[in-house]
C-alpha positions as CSV (number, residue, x, y, z in Angstrom):
1,M,17.8,19.1,1.0
2,S,18.1,16.3,4.0
3,V,15.9,13.4,4.6
4,V,15.1,11.9,7.9
5,D,13.5,8.8,8.1
6,L,12.0,8.2,11.5
7,N,10.6,4.2,10.8
8,L,14.7,3.6,10.9
9,C,15.9,6.0,13.9
10,K,16.6,4.4,17.1
11,D,15.3,7.4,18.9
12,A,13.1,9.4,16.0
13,Y,12.8,12.7,18.0
14,K,16.1,12.8,19.0
15,E,17.6,12.4,15.4
16,L,15.0,14.6,14.2
17,D,16.0,17.1,16.6
18,E,19.6,17.0,15.6
19,T,18.8,17.3,11.8
20,L,16.6,20.2,12.4
21,R,19.3,22.0,14.6
22,S,22.0,21.3,12.1
23,F,20.6,21.8,8.5
24,K,18.1,24.6,9.9
25,P,15.5,24.1,6.9
26,D,13.3,26.9,5.6
27,C,10.5,24.3,4.9
28,V,9.9,20.9,6.5
29,G,7.7,18.1,4.9
30,I,6.0,15.5,6.4
31,S,5.2,12.3,4.3
32,L,2.0,10.2,5.3
33,R,1.7,7.3,3.4
34,N,-0.8,5.3,5.7
35,I,-3.1,6.4,8.3
36,D,-3.0,3.1,9.8
37,T,-2.2,-0.6,9.0
38,T,-5.9,-1.3,7.5
39,Q,-4.9,-4.6,9.7
40,K,-7.5,-5.3,12.4
41,K,-5.5,-8.2,14.1
42,D,-2.5,-5.6,13.5
43,V,-3.9,-2.4,14.3
44,F,-1.5,0.9,14.6
45,Y,-2.8,4.1,13.8
46,Y,0.0,6.1,12.2
47,F,-1.7,9.0,12.1
48,K,-1.5,9.6,15.8
49,T,1.9,10.0,15.0
50,V,1.5,13.3,12.8
51,A,0.5,15.9,15.9
52,P,3.6,15.2,17.9
53,T,6.2,15.4,15.1
54,A,4.7,18.3,13.9
55,Q,5.1,19.7,17.2
56,A,8.6,18.7,17.8
57,I,9.3,20.4,14.5
58,K,8.0,23.6,15.4
59,K,9.4,23.3,18.6
60,V,12.7,23.9,17.3
61,L,11.9,25.6,14.0
62,P,8.9,28.1,15.5
63,D,9.1,29.9,11.9
64,V,9.8,27.2,9.5
65,K,7.2,26.4,7.2
66,L,5.6,22.7,7.7
67,M,4.1,21.0,5.1
68,I,2.3,17.6,4.6
69,G,1.8,15.1,2.0
70,G,0.9,11.6,0.8
71,A,-2.0,9.3,0.3
72,G,-2.8,9.2,3.6
73,F,-3.0,12.8,4.2
74,S,-5.0,13.2,1.0
75,M,-7.9,11.0,2.0
76,F,-8.4,13.0,5.0
77,A,-7.0,16.2,3.7
78,E,-9.2,19.1,5.1
79,Q,-9.8,17.4,8.8
80,I,-5.9,16.4,9.3
81,M,-5.3,20.2,8.4
82,R,-7.8,21.5,11.2
83,K,-7.0,18.4,13.5
84,V,-3.0,19.6,13.3
85,P,-2.7,23.6,13.2
86,E,1.2,23.3,13.2
87,L,0.8,22.5,9.4
88,D,1.0,25.5,7.3
89,F,0.3,23.3,3.9
90,G,-1.2,20.4,2.7
91,I,-0.2,18.6,-0.6
92,Y,-3.2,17.2,-2.1
93,L,-2.9,14.0,-4.2
94,E,-0.1,13.7,-6.4
95,G,2.9,16.7,-5.6
96,E,5.6,16.1,-8.3
97,E,4.4,19.3,-9.8
98,S,2.3,21.4,-7.0
99,T,5.8,20.7,-4.2
100,P,8.1,22.8,-6.2
101,E,5.5,25.3,-7.4
102,L,4.6,25.8,-4.0
103,M,7.8,26.2,-2.5
104,R,8.4,29.1,-5.3
105,N,5.3,30.5,-4.0
106,L,5.4,30.0,-0.3
107,S,3.9,33.9,0.3
108,R,1.2,33.2,-1.9
109,P,-0.1,29.6,-2.0
110,E,-3.6,30.6,-3.3
111,A,-1.5,30.7,-6.7
112,V,-1.0,27.2,-6.7
113,K,-3.8,24.6,-7.4
114,G,-4.2,21.7,-5.4
115,V,-2.8,22.9,-2.1
116,F,-4.2,23.3,1.6
117,Y,-3.0,26.3,3.3
118,R,-4.5,28.9,6.0
119,K,-5.6,32.1,5.6
120,N,-7.2,34.0,8.6
121,G,-7.5,31.1,11.1
122,K,-9.1,29.1,8.1
123,V,-8.2,26.1,6.1
124,V,-8.5,27.0,2.4
125,F,-8.2,24.9,-0.3
126,T,-6.7,26.2,-3.7
127,G,-8.8,23.6,-6.0
128,P,-8.2,20.4,-7.5
129,R,-5.1,20.4,-10.3
130,E,-4.6,18.1,-13.2
131,L,-2.9,14.9,-12.4
132,P,0.9,14.6,-13.9
133,D,2.0,13.3,-16.8
134,F,3.8,10.3,-15.2
135,A,5.9,9.1,-18.1
136,A,7.2,12.8,-18.1
137,I,8.5,12.4,-14.6
138,A,12.0,11.3,-13.9
139,Y,12.5,8.2,-11.9
140,P,13.7,8.8,-8.3
141,K,17.3,9.2,-7.3
142,R,18.0,7.6,-4.2
143,H,21.4,9.0,-3.4
144,F,19.9,11.3,-0.4
145,V,19.1,8.3,1.7
146,N,21.0,5.6,2.9
147,V,19.8,2.7,0.7
148,K,21.5,0.0,2.8
149,E,19.5,0.6,5.7
150,Y,16.4,-0.6,3.9
151,L,18.1,-3.6,2.1
152,R,19.3,-4.9,5.6
153,L,15.5,-5.3,6.8
154,S,14.6,-6.9,3.7
155,S,15.7,-7.4,0.0
156,N,12.6,-6.1,-1.6
157,N,12.2,-3.1,0.3
158,I,13.2,-0.9,-2.9
159,G,10.2,-0.2,-4.8
160,I,9.5,0.5,-8.4
161,Q,6.3,2.1,-9.6
162,T,5.9,1.6,-13.5
163,K,2.2,3.3,-13.5
164,R,-0.3,5.4,-11.8
165,G,-4.4,5.2,-12.0
166,C,-6.3,1.9,-11.8
167,P,-9.4,1.0,-14.2
168,L,-10.9,-1.5,-11.7
169,K,-13.9,-1.1,-9.4
170,C,-13.0,-2.7,-6.2
171,S,-15.7,-1.3,-3.7
172,Y,-13.2,-1.0,-0.7
173,C,-10.2,0.8,-2.8
174,S,-9.1,4.1,-2.9
175,Y,-6.8,4.0,-5.4
176,P,-9.0,5.4,-8.3
177,F,-9.6,8.3,-5.8
178,L,-6.0,9.1,-5.1
179,N,-4.5,8.4,-8.8
180,G,-7.3,8.3,-11.0
181,A,-9.1,5.8,-12.9
182,K,-7.0,6.1,-16.1
183,T,-3.7,4.4,-16.1
184,R,-0.7,6.7,-16.7
185,L,2.2,4.3,-18.1
186,R,6.2,4.8,-18.1
187,T,8.0,3.2,-21.0
188,A,9.2,-0.2,-20.2
189,K,12.9,1.5,-21.3
190,S,12.1,4.0,-18.4
191,V,11.3,1.1,-15.8
192,V,14.4,-1.0,-16.8
193,D,16.9,2.2,-17.0
194,E,15.7,2.4,-13.5
195,I,16.2,-1.3,-12.5
196,E,19.8,-0.8,-14.3
197,Y,20.3,2.3,-12.0
198,L,19.4,0.9,-8.6
199,I,21.8,-2.1,-9.6
200,K,24.8,0.1,-10.5
201,E,24.4,2.6,-7.5
202,F,23.2,0.4,-4.6
203,D,23.8,-3.8,-5.8
204,I,20.3,-4.4,-5.1
205,K,19.3,-7.8,-5.4
206,G,15.8,-7.7,-5.5
207,F,12.9,-5.3,-5.4
208,T,9.2,-4.9,-5.7
209,F,6.9,-3.2,-8.4
210,V,4.8,-1.3,-6.0
211,D,1.9,-0.7,-8.7
212,S,-1.5,-0.9,-7.3
213,I,-1.7,-3.9,-10.3
214,F,1.4,-4.6,-12.2
215,N,-0.7,-6.3,-15.1
216,V,-3.2,-4.0,-16.1
217,P,-2.6,-3.9,-19.0
218,N,-1.2,-6.8,-19.5
219,G,0.6,-5.9,-22.7
220,H,2.4,-3.2,-20.3
221,A,3.7,-5.9,-17.8
222,E,4.8,-8.2,-20.7
223,S,6.7,-5.6,-22.3
224,I,8.7,-4.4,-19.0
225,C,9.3,-8.5,-18.7
226,R,10.7,-8.5,-22.2
227,E,13.2,-5.7,-21.7
228,I,14.4,-7.1,-18.5
229,I,15.0,-10.2,-20.4
230,K,16.5,-8.4,-23.5
231,R,18.8,-6.6,-21.5
232,G,19.9,-9.7,-19.5
233,I,19.5,-8.5,-15.9
234,K,19.4,-11.3,-13.4
235,I,17.1,-9.8,-10.3
236,R,14.6,-11.2,-8.3
237,W,11.1,-9.2,-8.0
238,D,7.7,-9.5,-6.8
239,A,4.5,-7.7,-7.5
240,W,0.5,-7.6,-7.2
241,F,-1.4,-9.4,-10.5
242,E,-4.8,-9.3,-11.6
243,M,-6.5,-12.6,-11.6
244,R,-8.9,-11.9,-14.5
245,N,-6.2,-11.3,-17.3
246,F,-3.4,-13.6,-15.8
247,T,-2.3,-16.2,-18.1
248,A,0.2,-19.0,-18.0
249,E,2.2,-17.2,-20.9
250,L,2.4,-14.1,-18.4
251,A,3.4,-16.5,-15.5
252,S,6.3,-18.2,-17.7
253,L,7.5,-14.5,-19.0
254,A,7.4,-12.8,-15.4
255,S,9.3,-16.0,-14.4
256,D,12.0,-15.7,-17.2
257,A,12.3,-12.1,-16.0
258,G,12.8,-12.7,-12.3
259,C,9.8,-12.5,-10.7
260,V,9.8,-14.8,-7.7
261,N,6.4,-13.7,-6.0
262,V,3.2,-13.2,-7.4
263,G,0.2,-11.4,-5.1
264,F,-3.7,-11.9,-6.0
265,S,-6.0,-10.0,-4.0
266,P,-9.2,-12.2,-5.0
267,D,-10.8,-10.9,-1.7
268,A,-13.9,-13.1,-1.8
269,A,-14.9,-16.8,-2.7
270,S,-18.3,-16.7,-3.6
271,N,-19.6,-14.9,-6.9
272,E,-22.2,-13.0,-4.9
273,S,-19.3,-11.4,-2.7
274,L,-17.2,-10.9,-5.7
275,K,-19.9,-9.2,-7.1
276,A,-20.3,-7.0,-4.3
277,L,-16.8,-6.0,-3.9
278,G,-17.0,-5.0,-7.7
279,K,-13.9,-7.5,-8.6
280,G,-14.9,-8.3,-11.9
281,L,-14.3,-11.7,-11.2
282,T,-15.6,-15.3,-10.5
283,E,-15.3,-18.6,-8.5
284,E,-14.0,-20.2,-11.8
285,D,-11.6,-17.4,-12.4
286,I,-10.0,-18.4,-9.1
287,Y,-10.1,-21.7,-9.6
288,R,-8.2,-21.3,-13.3
289,V,-5.4,-19.1,-11.8
290,I,-4.8,-21.9,-9.2
291,G,-4.5,-24.5,-12.0
292,I,-2.1,-22.0,-13.5
293,A,-0.3,-21.4,-10.4
294,R,0.0,-25.3,-10.3
295,R,1.9,-25.5,-13.5
296,A,4.0,-22.2,-13.1
297,K,7.7,-23.2,-11.9
298,N,10.1,-21.0,-9.7
299,I,7.3,-18.5,-8.4
300,S,5.4,-18.5,-4.9
301,F,1.8,-17.3,-5.0
302,G,0.1,-15.5,-2.3
303,F,-3.9,-15.0,-2.4
304,G,-5.6,-12.4,-0.3
305,F,-9.2,-12.7,1.3
306,F,-11.8,-11.0,3.4
307,C,-13.1,-13.2,5.8
308,T,-16.5,-11.7,6.1
309,P,-16.9,-9.4,2.9
310,P,-20.3,-8.1,1.8
311,K,-23.1,-10.3,0.5
312,Q,-21.5,-13.5,2.1
313,D,-23.8,-16.2,3.5
314,F,-23.0,-19.3,5.1
315,I,-22.1,-21.3,2.1
316,G,-19.8,-18.3,1.0
317,F,-18.2,-18.7,4.5
318,L,-17.5,-22.5,3.7
319,K,-16.5,-21.7,0.4
320,M,-13.4,-19.4,2.1
321,I,-12.5,-22.0,4.4
322,K,-11.8,-24.4,1.4
323,L,-9.6,-21.9,-0.3
324,Y,-8.1,-21.1,3.0
325,F,-6.8,-24.7,3.3
326,I,-6.4,-26.2,-0.3
327,I,-4.5,-23.1,-2.1
328,P,-1.5,-24.4,0.4
329,I,-2.1,-27.9,-0.1
330,L,-2.2,-27.3,-4.1
331,L,0.6,-25.0,-3.9
332,F,2.6,-27.1,-1.6
333,G,5.6,-25.0,-0.6
334,R,4.7,-22.3,-3.5
335,G,1.2,-21.1,-2.2
336,S,-0.3,-18.9,0.9
337,V,-3.4,-17.5,1.8
338,S,-4.3,-14.4,4.3
339,V,-7.1,-13.1,5.5
340,G,-8.3,-9.6,7.1
341,W,-11.1,-7.5,7.1
342,V,-12.0,-4.7,5.2
343,R,-11.0,-1.1,5.9
344,I,-13.9,1.2,5.4
345,E,-12.5,4.3,4.0
346,P,-14.0,7.3,2.3
347,E,-14.5,8.3,-1.4
348,T,-15.1,4.1,-1.7
349,R,-18.6,2.5,-2.6
350,M,-17.6,0.5,0.9
351,R,-18.9,3.2,2.8
352,R,-22.1,3.1,1.3
353,I,-22.5,-0.9,1.8
354,A,-21.3,-0.3,5.3
355,I,-24.2,2.4,5.9
356,D,-27.0,0.3,4.1
357,D,-25.8,-2.5,5.8
358,G,-26.3,-0.5,9.5
359,F,-22.4,-1.4,10.0
360,I,-21.5,2.6,10.6
361,K,-23.8,5.7,10.2
362,E,-23.8,8.3,7.7
363,E,-22.1,10.7,10.3
364,D,-19.4,8.3,11.5
365,N,-16.0,10.0,11.2
366,L,-13.4,7.6,9.4
367,L,-10.5,9.4,10.8
368,P,-10.9,8.1,14.3
369,E,-9.3,9.6,17.4
370,D,-7.7,6.6,18.4
371,E,-7.3,2.6,18.0
372,E,-10.3,1.8,19.6
373,G,-12.4,3.8,17.4
374,L,-10.2,2.4,14.4
375,K,-10.9,-1.1,15.0
376,R,-14.6,-0.4,14.9
377,L,-14.0,0.3,11.3
378,F,-13.4,-2.8,9.7
379,Y,-16.5,-4.5,8.0
380,S,-18.2,-7.6,8.6
381,S,-20.9,-9.1,6.7
382,P,-24.4,-8.9,9.0
383,K,-25.0,-12.6,7.8
384,T,-21.9,-14.4,8.9
385,R,-20.2,-12.0,11.5
386,A,-21.6,-14.2,14.4
387,Y,-19.3,-16.8,13.4
388,A,-17.0,-15.8,10.6
389,D,-15.2,-12.9,13.3
390,P,-14.2,-15.6,16.0
391,F,-13.7,-18.1,13.6
392,F,-11.0,-16.3,11.3
393,S,-9.8,-14.7,14.6
394,A,-8.7,-17.8,16.0
395,L,-7.0,-18.9,12.8
396,V,-5.3,-16.1,12.6
397,A,-3.8,-15.7,16.1
398,F,-3.2,-19.4,15.6
399,K,-1.3,-19.3,12.7
400,A,0.8,-16.2,14.3
401,F,1.3,-18.3,17.1
402,A,2.6,-21.4,15.2
403,R,4.9,-19.0,13.2
404,V,6.7,-17.7,16.3
405,Y,6.9,-21.2,17.8
406,V,8.6,-22.7,14.5
407,R,11.1,-19.9,14.6
408,K,11.9,-20.4,18.2
409,I,12.5,-24.5,17.5
410,L,14.4,-23.6,14.3
411,R,16.6,-21.2,16.5
412,R,17.2,-23.8,19.0
413,N,18.4,-26.4,16.6
414,T,20.3,-24.1,14.8
415,G,21.9,-22.9,18.1
416,R,22.7,-26.8,19.0
417,R,24.0,-27.6,15.3
418,S,26.7,-24.6,15.7
419,D,27.6,-26.2,19.4
């Protein structure tokens, strides 16, 4: 097996071409993790690279079996198969079981559940399959990729997944569709074994728990933290946490286990918008967690919000502004706030909200042709979009400018000191 990460290549298609010609695979797989950045102010449409990549592969090896998979693919599976005729197979949802089974049945894909394939010029789906037992899947070995290249970019580029499935009901989120609403947990021993493997084999200094939410359930997160502490492992890590069940005790335990950054996604600042987003949170929960964060030691906290969420009115807009400015003040040096817009996605309640609000139409395609079409798929509350959109757009732009300007000043001062 050979892996080419086009994100790390200086000349992506040249390196892909060289690898295909030297390795001469029987089958090639394309991983499509994200359709786009989901960031209105940093729009990049990853999907637009799929067709050129598939065409480049088929140009070198016309008879190779070409398959695609990943979360991004699964959200628009049939559409993508139709839009990119070079693709022979599509792996729907989780592929640890269906992919090797398909590899053994390339001549009879109809025998494998969870697969899209072509028959007589038509796209055919073999039907859904049960999600795999995540605890029974061995953690991924990484010897076939150059881990140092990822560590060179950032120490927390290494991801560890402790569970799949999310029981939360956030109206904009596709995770319950992609991984199910029931959590499938790895044991704490298995998770920490993987951490030790990465330290021993690659000398990693940090990583990220890439679960959609690390502390659902709380007890599972606690058992992992205790296992790290018990083994005396010294490493830095970060994760996304759910706010409703976040406690001072969990913050302390996570810190002792090496956690240096906690991410929260309250998404809205008013009870009305929190309810519309299905967060299961109240304004009181947000301020309670801010209080915990103020008392916690050695951890930074990031809070993410949608600047124009559903049901936002002028009071909700003011509450959002308040949180945007007071969190960095109350958590001086350890607290940050990011704002964005809801990307409307299929298989979510947010799509229905956007239709009911007249933001999109029932027939609108959520897999657009280009970035311009993509920009129209970021939701704004009809009550506040006239002023909230331009206000936060200007704020985000100013923040980006200030960050670049400060970096230039620091570089200039560093250069002077070295002289």
